[in-house]
C-alpha positions in Angstrom: -19.2 11.9 6.6 -16.7 13.2 9.1 -18.8 12.2 12.0 -18.9 8.7 10.4 -15.1 8.5 10.2 -14.9 9.5 14.0 -17.6 7.1 15.0 -15.8 4.4 13.2 -12.4 5.2 14.9 -13.9 5.7 18.2 -14.9 2.0 18.5 -11.7 1.2 19.1 -10.2 2.1 22.6 -6.7 1.3 21.6 -5.2 4.6 19.8 -3.1 2.6 17.4 -5.9 0.7 16.0 -8.0 4.0 16.4 -5.6 5.6 13.9 -5.4 2.8 11.7 -9.3 2.6 11.4 -9.5 6.4 11.2 -6.8 6.6 8.1 -8.4 3.7 6.4 -11.7 5.5 6.1 -9.9 8.4 4.5 -8.3 6.2 2.3 -11.6 4.8 1.0 -13.0 8.4 0.5 -9.9 9.3 -1.4 -10.3 5.9 -3.7 -13.9 6.6 -4.0 -13.3 10.5 -5.2 -10.6 9.1 -7.6 -13.0 6.4 -8.9 -15.6 9.2 -9.6 -13.0 11.1 -11.4 -12.4 8.0 -13.6 -8.8 7.7 -12.7 -8.8 4.1 -13.0 -8.8 4.7 -16.9 -5.2 6.0 -16.3 -3.8 4.4 -13.2 -3.6 1.0 -11.4 -3.8 0.5 -7.7 -0.5 -1.5 -6.6 1.2 -1.9 -3.4 0.2 -3.1 0.2 -2.8 -0.8 0.3 -4.0 -2.4 -2.8 -3.8 -5.8 -1.4 -5.8 -4.5 1.9 -8.6 -3.3 -0.1 -8.8 -6.0 -2.7 -7.9 -9.1 -0.9 -8.7 -8.1 3.0 -4.9 -8.3 3.7 -5.1 -8.3 7.7 -2.5 -5.5 7.8 -3.1 -1.8 7.7 -1.1 0.5 5.4 -0.6 4.3 5.1 -0.1 5.3 1.6 -1.6 4.8 -1.8 0.4 3.7 -4.6 -0.3 3.8 -8.2 1.2 2.8 -11.8 0.3 4.6 -15.0 -1.3 2.4 -17.4 -2.5 5.3 -20.1 -1.1 8.7 -20.4 -4.2 9.6 -22.5 -6.7 10.6 -19.7 -4.1 11.4 -17.1 -5.2 14.5 -15.3 -4.0 14.2 -11.7 -4.4 18.2 -11.0 -8.0 17.6 -11.9 -8.7 14.5 -9.6 -7.0 16.5 -6.8 -9.2 19.5 -7.1 -12.1 17.4 -6.9 -11.1 15.5 -4.1 -9.9 18.6 -2.0 -13.6 19.9 -2.9 -15.1 16.5 -2.0 -13.5 16.3 1.3 -14.4 19.8 2.3 -18.1 19.3 1.5 -17.8 16.1 3.7 -16.5 18.2 6.7 -12.9 17.4 6.1 -10.5 20.5 6.5 -7.9 19.4 4.1 -4.9 20.8 2.2 -3.6 18.9 -0.8 -0.2 19.6 -2.3 1.0 18.0 -5.6 4.4 17.3 -6.8 5.0 16.2 -10.6 8.6 16.9 -11.1 9.8 13.3 -10.3 9.1 10.0 -12.3 7.1 9.0 -9.3 4.7 11.9 -8.8 3.5 12.7 -5.5 0.1 14.2 -3.6 0.2 14.8 0.2 -3.4 14.7 1.5 -3.5 16.7 5.0 -6.5 16.6 7.2 -6.6 19.2 9.7 -7.6 18.9 13.6 -9.1 15.0 13.1 -6.6 13.4 15.1 -7.5 16.2 17.9 -11.2 15.0 17.5 -10.5 11.4 17.7 -8.4 11.9 20.9 -5.2 10.8 19.1 -3.3 14.0 19.7 -3.5 17.2 21.8 -2.7 19.7 19.3 -5.2 21.0 16.8 -2.5 21.7 14.2 -1.2 18.0 14.0 -2.6 16.5 10.8 -3.5 13.2 9.5 -1.4 12.8 6.3 -1.9 10.4 3.5 0.9 10.2 0.3 -0.5 8.8 -3.0 2.1 8.1 -5.1 1.9 7.8 -9.0 4.6 6.1 -11.0 4.6 7.5 -14.5 7.1 5.1 -15.8 6.5 1.8 -14.2 8.1 -1.6 -15.6 6.0 -3.2 -18.2 4.4 -6.6 -17.7 1.8 -5.7 -15.1 -1.7 -7.3 -15.7 -4.7 -5.4 -14.9 -7.9 -6.3 -13.3 -11.2 -4.4 -11.9 -12.7 -5.0 -8.8 -15.8 -3.6 -7.0 -15.0 -2.6 -3.4 -17.2 -1.8 -0.6 -15.3 -1.0 2.4 -16.8 1.9 4.2 -17.8 3.1 0.6 -18.5 1.4 -2.8 -16.4 2.0 -5.5 -14.5 0.3 -8.7 -10.5 0.1 -8.8 -8.2 -0.8 -11.6 -5.4 -2.7 -10.1 -2.5 -5.2 -10.6 -3.6 -9.0 -10.5 -2.2 -11.1 -7.4 0.9 -12.2 -9.4 1.9 -8.7 -10.6 1.2 -7.3 -7.1 3.7 -10.0 -5.5 6.2 -9.2 -8.2 6.3 -5.6 -6.9 6.6 -6.8 -3.5 9.5 -8.9 -4.3 11.2 -6.4 -5.8 10.9 -4.2 -2.8 12.2 -6.8 -0.5 15.3 -7.3 -3.0 15.9 -3.6 -3.4 14.8 -1.6 -0.7 17.5 -0.1 1.1 16.3 -0.8 4.5 14.0 -3.8 5.8 10.5 -3.3 6.2 8.5 -5.9 8.6 5.1 -5.0 6.4 7.0 -6.3 3.4 8.0 -9.5 5.0 4.6 -10.1 6.5 3.1 -9.7 3.0 5.5 -12.4 1.6 4.2 -14.5 4.5 0.5 -14.0 3.3 1.5 -14.6 -0.6 3.4 -17.6 0.5 0.7 -19.1 2.7 -2.0 -19.6 0.2 -2.5 -23.2 -1.3 -0.8 -23.3 -3.5 1.3 -20.4 -2.8 1.0 -17.4 -5.2 4.0 -16.8 -7.6 5.2 -13.4 -8.7 4.8 -12.1 -12.3 8.2 -13.1 -13.5 8.2 -10.5 -16.4 7.3 -7.9 -14.4 9.8 -8.5 -11.8 12.5 -9.1 -14.3 11.7 -5.4 -15.9 11.3 -3.9 -12.3 14.9 -5.3 -11.5 16.3 -4.4 -14.9 14.8 -0.8 -14.5 16.4 -0.4 -11.1 19.8 -1.7 -12.2 19.5 -5.0 -10.1 18.9 -7.5 -13.1 22.0 -9.6 -11.7 19.9 -10.6 -8.8 17.6 -12.7 -11.0 20.4 -13.7 -13.8 22.6 -14.8 -11.1 20.3 -16.1 -8.5 16.9 -16.9 -8.6 14.5 -14.5 -6.7 14.2 -17.0 -3.5 17.8 -17.6 -3.1 18.1 -14.1 -3.1 15.7 -13.5 -0.4 17.3 -16.2 1.6 20.7 -14.6 1.6 18.9 -11.1 2.5 17.1 -13.0 5.2 20.2 -14.2 6.9 21.7 -10.8 7.9 18.3 -9.4 9.3 17.2 -9.0 12.6 13.7 -10.6 12.7 12.6 -8.7 15.8 12.9 -5.4 14.0 10.8 -6.8 11.3 8.3 -7.9 14.2 8.6 -4.1 15.9 7.9 -2.8 12.4 4.8 -4.4 11.4 2.9 -4.9 14.9 1.0 -1.6 15.2 -0.3 -2.3 11.4 -1.7 -5.6 12.1 -5.5 -6.4 12.5 -4.0 -8.9 15.2 -0.9 -7.6 16.7 -0.1 -11.1 17.9 0.2 -12.2 14.0 3.6 -10.2 13.9 5.0 -13.8 15.4 4.7 -15.2 12.0 8.0 -13.3 11.2 10.3 -15.5 13.2 12.9 -16.4 11.3 11.9 -20.2 10.8 8.7 -19.2 9.5 10.2 -16.7 6.9 12.6 -19.5 5.8 9.9 -22.1 5.2 7.9 -19.5 3.0 10.7 -18.7 1.1 11.9 -22.5 0.6 8.6 -23.5 -0.8 9.3 -21.3 -3.9 13.0 -23.1 -4.5 
């Protein structure tokens, strides 16, 4: 399977797109291993990578994010031991570290030498790293669905539905201490649907309450809050942030200020 991952990556002459393709294959491999461990009984896939795999969001992503839905069969150490073995059997030299000391528990999956094999690094010791984060105390209100995914590999995932995923994105936009073009690109994606997708209001309010930002929705509706935030942003920095993660880098132009204002205004 390592040879297949490299073959998929080497179809791209552009090194940025080659890295995106290689990373996404490894992500699919991780997701399938977690599926085989029946992790979907305990955790729901959330965030931008979930949107990529479930809805074909036209941007690549780096991390795999989850929210706990049941602690009854939550066995992450067991899942990641299996993943390590699966990766090794598939030809990927790997190390996996697990940190469960915080509310958001984290696994780092590091694949050795593959960046050099793909012509993306001159150093054998440089790893391809993918982070898996699991929030074991997520805000309540997320609605769970299951979807069969066929992207490189075939597997089933439990995930938040689109309004719940959007609630997580709005929460990130309102509370993240630094702006990310990827967040704003996802907002454009949600808002470009007809009718536009609206966030799960209960989940969004609970998330804001949990992070101490409840006044954002009590004093202002979330679109007005985003309008205020947008007014202080350098949109060129948003474009620069997202460009390397897009299937079509020219789509970064969607983050021009007037486009973002139009997307937000339709929710007011």
